[in-house]
C-alpha positions as MATLAB code, in Angstrom:
seq = 'XXXXXXXXXXXXXXXXXXXXXXXXXXXXXXXXXXXXXXXXXXXXXXXXXXXXXXXXXXXXXXXXXXXXXXXXXXXXXXXXXXXXXXXXXXXXXXXXXXXXXXXXXXXXXXXXXXXXXXXXXXXXXXXXXXXXXXXXXXXXXXXXXXXXXXXXXXXXXXXXXXXXXXXXXXXXXXXXXXXXXXXXXXXXXXXXXXXXXXXXXXXXXXXXXXXXXXXXXXXXXXXXXXXXXXXXXXXXXXXXXXXXXXXXXXXXXXXXXXXXXXXXXXXXXXXXXXXXXXXXXXXXXXXXXXXXXXXXXXXXXXXXXXXXXXXXXXXXXXXXX';
ca = [
      -7.347    9.877   17.664;
      -6.928    8.650   14.097;
      -8.770   10.306   11.213;
     -10.549    9.403    7.987;
     -11.633   11.392    4.955;
     -13.302   10.835    1.588;
     -12.322   12.778   -1.535;
     -14.737   12.980   -4.461;
     -13.367   13.415   -7.967;
     -11.266   11.897  -10.740;
      -8.659    9.566   -9.273;
      -5.734   11.493  -10.743;
      -7.034   14.745   -9.235;
      -7.677   13.279   -5.791;
      -4.204   11.729   -5.743;
      -2.633   15.020   -6.857;
      -4.270   16.762   -3.882;
      -2.409   14.583   -1.360;
       1.062   15.371    0.003;
       3.975   13.357   -1.359;
       5.178   10.423    0.765;
       2.184   10.702    3.115;
       0.687    7.191    2.767;
       2.089    3.945    4.207;
       0.027    1.483    2.194;
      -2.544    1.563   -0.603;
      -5.139   -1.222   -0.731;
      -7.419   -0.925   -3.738;
      -9.415   -2.591   -6.494;
      -9.927   -0.554   -9.686;
     -12.903   -1.190  -11.974;
     -12.121   -4.237  -14.115;
     -11.816   -3.796  -17.844;
     -14.969   -4.283  -19.892;
     -17.075   -5.841  -17.150;
     -19.248   -3.100  -15.698;
     -20.611    0.358  -16.452;
     -20.819    2.355  -13.232;
     -22.844    5.057  -14.970;
     -20.474    7.987  -14.466;
     -18.580   10.063  -17.025;
     -14.812    9.624  -16.858;
     -14.963    6.204  -15.243;
     -12.200    3.649  -15.660;
     -12.927    0.243  -17.190;
     -14.607    1.185  -20.482;
     -11.416    1.881  -22.448;
     -11.542    0.841  -26.108;
      -8.779   -1.766  -25.815;
      -6.931   -3.709  -23.108;
      -3.800   -1.708  -23.958;
      -5.581    1.568  -23.234;
      -6.829    0.235  -19.914;
      -3.336   -0.916  -18.915;
      -1.836    2.455  -19.858;
      -4.432    4.220  -17.747;
      -3.656    1.968  -14.791;
       0.049    2.803  -15.088;
      -0.846    6.505  -15.116;
      -3.079    6.206  -12.056;
      -0.537    4.273  -10.031;
       2.163    6.785  -10.865;
       0.083    9.070   -8.659;
      -0.029    6.403   -5.953;
       3.774    6.070   -6.222;
       4.118    9.787   -5.477;
       2.018    9.708   -2.300;
       3.475    6.441   -0.945;
       6.362    6.538    1.492;
       9.600    5.018    0.246;
       8.975    1.913    2.378;
       5.298    1.769    1.414;
       3.323   -1.000   -0.272;
       0.550   -1.312   -2.853;
      -1.975   -4.163   -2.652;
      -3.836   -4.351   -5.956;
      -6.882   -6.583   -6.523;
      -7.807   -7.273  -10.166;
     -10.089   -9.744  -11.911;
      -9.963  -10.968  -15.490;
     -12.400  -11.337  -18.388;
     -12.824  -13.322  -21.567;
     -12.817  -12.019  -25.130;
     -16.320  -12.908  -26.266;
     -18.068  -16.130  -25.315;
     -20.754  -16.675  -22.709;
     -18.881  -15.140  -19.783;
     -18.486  -11.711  -21.325;
     -21.975  -11.799  -22.815;
     -23.494  -11.983  -19.351;
     -20.943  -10.033  -17.334;
     -19.996   -7.303  -19.763;
     -21.211   -4.378  -17.651;
     -22.700   -6.159  -14.687;
     -26.135   -7.708  -14.205;
     -27.870   -4.343  -13.737;
     -26.562   -2.944  -16.997;
     -27.305   -6.196  -18.799;
     -30.937   -6.153  -17.708;
     -31.481   -2.449  -18.411;
     -29.741   -2.156  -21.779;
     -31.485   -2.936  -25.033;
     -30.465   -6.027  -26.966;
     -28.911   -3.840  -29.675;
     -26.853   -1.965  -27.104;
     -25.652   -5.166  -25.438;
     -24.710   -6.722  -28.770;
     -23.043   -3.525  -29.927;
     -20.905   -3.329  -26.799;
     -20.056   -7.013  -27.128;
     -18.925   -6.607  -30.722;
     -16.856   -3.565  -29.809;
     -15.008   -5.535  -27.136;
     -14.419   -8.443  -29.511;
     -12.908   -6.117  -32.108;
     -10.789   -4.404  -29.465;
      -9.367   -7.738  -28.340;
      -8.821   -8.984  -31.890;
      -6.860   -5.815  -32.666;
      -4.340   -6.982  -30.045;
      -4.230  -10.587  -31.229;
      -6.681  -11.840  -28.595;
      -9.107  -14.329  -30.112;
     -12.767  -14.760  -29.149;
     -12.975  -17.020  -26.057;
      -9.376  -16.213  -25.043;
      -8.754  -15.242  -21.432;
      -7.589  -11.639  -21.807;
      -5.021  -11.692  -18.988;
      -5.664   -8.146  -17.759;
      -4.311   -8.645  -14.200;
      -0.924   -9.824  -15.416;
      -0.816   -7.196  -18.167;
      -1.233   -4.528  -15.501;
       1.211   -6.176  -13.088;
       3.939   -6.458  -15.712;
       3.335   -2.892  -16.913;
       3.668   -1.594  -13.362;
       6.872   -3.578  -12.956;
       8.193   -2.012  -16.149;
       7.253    1.398  -14.726;
       9.523    0.827  -11.721;
       7.378   -0.976   -9.171;
       8.745   -4.108   -7.498;
       6.336   -6.989   -8.153;
       6.781   -8.887   -4.883;
       3.919  -11.379   -4.787;
       0.894  -12.688   -6.652;
      -1.744  -13.759   -4.140;
      -4.618  -15.975   -5.214;
      -7.980  -14.969   -3.801;
      -9.706  -18.373   -3.831;
     -13.502  -18.061   -3.657;
     -15.347  -21.019   -2.108;
     -18.620  -19.462   -3.324;
     -17.835  -18.252   -6.873;
     -20.402  -16.804   -9.236;
     -22.042  -19.701  -11.143;
     -21.225  -19.945  -14.845;
     -22.997  -21.835  -17.611;
     -19.797  -22.808  -19.447;
     -19.044  -26.507  -19.986;
     -15.761  -26.266  -21.912;
     -13.545  -24.879  -19.108;
     -13.512  -24.796  -15.283;
     -15.671  -22.243  -13.499;
     -13.712  -19.135  -12.539;
     -13.226  -19.215   -8.774;
     -10.297  -16.887   -8.114;
      -8.934  -13.390   -8.572;
      -5.467  -11.908   -8.124;
      -4.116   -9.670   -5.386;
      -0.682   -8.266   -6.215;
       1.796   -6.928   -3.665;
       3.921   -4.166   -5.221;
       6.463   -1.869   -3.599;
       8.450    1.270   -4.385;
      11.680   -0.095   -2.937;
      13.498   -3.361   -2.448;
      13.277   -2.767    1.327;
       9.855   -1.900    2.688;
       7.653   -2.203    5.758;
       6.006   -5.622    6.006;
       4.830   -7.069    9.318;
       4.841  -10.817    8.684;
       4.155  -11.570   12.337;
       0.867   -9.661   12.236;
      -0.595  -12.094    9.714;
       1.165  -15.336   10.648;
      -0.953  -18.441   10.033;
      -1.729  -21.220   12.510;
       0.456  -24.309   12.165;
      -0.817  -27.904   12.189;
       1.057  -30.148   14.612;
       1.975  -33.733   13.607;
      -1.166  -34.935   15.390;
      -3.090  -32.554   13.053;
      -4.272  -30.298   15.870;
      -3.900  -26.608   15.107;
      -2.122  -24.074   17.243;
      -3.076  -20.430   16.947;
      -0.334  -18.001   16.006;
       1.294  -16.693   19.208;
       4.154  -14.296   18.654;
       6.507  -13.116   21.357;
       7.881   -9.537   21.362;
      11.292  -10.890   20.339;
       9.814  -12.834   17.440;
       7.776   -9.807   16.388;
      10.930   -7.700   16.346;
      12.665  -10.332   14.244;
       9.901  -10.222   11.657;
      10.037   -6.479   11.245;
      12.941   -4.992    9.378;
      12.721   -6.991    6.168;
      16.118   -8.624    6.394;
      15.913  -11.628    4.056;
      17.041  -13.932    6.870;
      14.115  -12.776    9.007;
      11.286  -13.023    6.504;
       9.348  -16.230    7.013;
      11.004  -17.064   10.320;
       7.644  -17.910   11.886;
       7.598  -21.046    9.743;
      10.138  -22.622   12.116;
       8.186  -22.307   15.363;
       4.711  -23.856   15.837;
       4.030  -21.495   18.722;
       4.661  -18.461   16.515;
       2.734  -19.676   13.489;
       4.010  -19.868    9.943;
       4.585  -17.250    7.274;
       1.332  -16.514    5.452;
       0.920  -18.413    2.178;
      -0.066  -16.959   -1.185;
      -3.478  -18.649   -1.495;
      -6.133  -16.898    0.574;
      -9.506  -18.645    0.721;
     -12.105  -15.982    1.445;
     -15.814  -16.179    0.664;
     -17.370  -13.299   -1.222;
     -19.622  -11.177    0.971;
     -21.398   -8.459   -1.010;
     -22.306   -5.374    0.969;
     -26.129   -5.349    0.927;
     -26.449   -1.599    0.267;
     -24.046   -1.664   -2.700;
     -25.242   -2.717   -6.145;
     -21.683   -3.084   -7.438;
     -18.792   -5.435   -6.726;
     -17.119   -5.180   -3.308;
     -14.276   -7.222   -1.918;
     -14.744   -8.806    1.527;
     -13.192   -7.346    4.663;
     -11.395  -10.631    5.410;
      -9.509  -10.374    2.113;
      -7.908   -7.020    2.817;
      -7.436   -7.205    6.578;
      -4.069   -9.019    6.164;
      -2.956   -6.342    3.684;
      -3.614   -3.543    6.170;
      -2.122   -5.401    9.142;
       1.035   -6.394    7.253;
       1.414   -3.136    5.345;
       0.929   -0.573    8.119;
       1.249    0.184   11.817;
      -1.331    1.653   14.179;
      -1.508    5.366   13.338;
      -0.232    4.975    9.768;
      -2.260    6.191    6.789;
      -4.034    3.748    4.481;
      -5.248    4.828    1.031;
      -7.864    3.399   -1.316;
      -7.946    5.507   -4.463;
     -10.978    3.533   -5.737;
     -12.979    3.770   -2.529;
     -16.301    2.354   -3.776;
     -18.453    1.317   -0.823;
     -15.637    1.959    1.656;
     -14.578   -1.557    2.635;
     -10.911   -0.538    2.948;
     -11.890    2.397    5.116;
     -13.968    0.238    7.466;
     -11.066   -2.169    8.016;
      -8.482    0.617    8.316;
     -10.301    2.645   10.971;
     -11.294   -0.493   12.878;
      -7.570   -1.258   13.205;
      -6.743    2.323   14.219;
      -5.172    3.447   10.973;
      -5.800    6.826    9.363;
      -7.745    6.462    6.125;
      -8.109    8.373    2.854;
     -10.572    7.216    0.203;
     -10.953    8.670   -3.287;
     -14.087    8.085   -5.367;
     -15.446    9.461   -8.634;
     -19.146    8.859   -8.034;
     -20.675   11.152   -5.369;
     -23.445    8.635   -4.619;
     -20.809    6.086   -3.589;
     -19.153    8.713   -1.394;
     -22.340    9.013    0.633;
     -22.701    5.240    0.840;
     -19.128    4.910    2.109;
     -19.542    7.802    4.547;
     -22.495    6.065    6.161;
     -20.734    2.704    6.250;
     -17.439    3.979    7.670;
     -19.292    6.305    9.995;
     -21.027    3.336   11.609;
     -17.702    2.002   12.919;
     -15.558    5.129   13.040;
     -16.840    6.803   16.251;
     -15.026    4.185   18.314;
     -11.769    4.516   16.410;
     -11.448    7.591   14.206;
     -12.754   11.073   13.451;
     -13.844   12.233    9.993;
     -11.922   15.091    8.413;
     -14.122   17.511    6.465;
];
């Protein structure tokens, strides 16, 4: 029987409580910079400048590095924001904060963010570039930056801007500790269209599955040669947003992270989400018979996640107190 557990506290403390090299893959989405106030002291995302946010991310993921196995992977979802302009005015701390805060408080926070960006040479209306800032900083810290995956949203949040395209994507980065790592390409192979444009589902034989696993460069992507096996998964993933109805904050959809868990771990491995939130990663992990550890600062979110994971866990996993 696999297990799951939720740890409440500061992310650095929860990570420090875990044994070294005990996690196969980490699938997570930290609070984005400057976009939302989750109403809890010590939260990430309200740093004074983009540089401070990036430095804090590097510090947090140093803790993830410690608990990951040498052949482990990190799947990191991050969204971006604009320096000033209509987007930030309406999204600065989320719709709930925007409605509840006074006009003076909203304007004060907006001006603070503008000054913070300008101090780093980022002009009002510039796209800040936070996801790539973090990705490059993690690479400089020793992580291998293996892939940038585009999460394409067919149902993006409407925007009132008329001088640029509506934002309809976020990034999902695949990072690793080592040049050689566990990655099950066969588990997430895509269907292939035949010349007559009919689609064949991905069917993988045991021999083909064995060929995928092992990470030899000659083996990676081999499914692209055989219509019966499917093709190697591409880097644009079209997944509709599906907010969890009991959560008043941003959640990523289960379909987005299922490939991460299937490719990054085996049945019985341990999956970590150090920014657990509503527990989406935990739901997917236990459903696929992986052990799960979730860390979360806000105790109210812990209870939300416990209920959500608990609804699916009895069939697959047992909670650890």
